[in-house]
N, C-alpha and C positions, 0 to 999 in steps of 0.2 A: 372227369366228372365225379368219380367215386369219392375223391377227397373233398370236393365241394359239398356233396350230399352228406358226408360223414360229420361235417362241422355242425355243432349245435347252433340253432337259430336264436336262442334266447340270450345271447351275449351282447355286450354293448357294441355300438358301431365303432369302426376303426377311426384312424386319424383323418380319413377323408369323409367321415360322417355318413357313410353309406352302410345301411344295414344289410343283412343277408337277404331279406325279402326284396329290397330294392335292387341288389346285385343280381338276384335270380332272374330278373327280366333281361333276357338276351344273354344269358350266361354262356351258352354254347359259342356264340359269336365272340364274346370277350375272351374266352379261353383259347379259341383258335387264333385270335389276333395276338394274344400274349405269346403263344407257342411259336407262331411264325416270326414274331419280333426277336425272340430269343435265338432262333435258328439262323436268322439272317445277319445278326450282328457278328462282326469279326473282331472281337476284342483281343487286342494284343498288348499285354502289359509291357511297360518299359523295362529294360534290363535292370537288375538290382545293382546298385552302386556299392562296390566293395571298398571298405576303408582299411 
């Protein structure tokens, strides 16, 4: 939450066209969902091919 609050709100909307004020509605739930998604993914990159 600290990083979200530290961001200035007068900047342009991102590529998804959502402003900070719009994103602030339900921000705690969004951040919890993002965090849970990151923790549950088991990303395993393929081995590097040596030449």
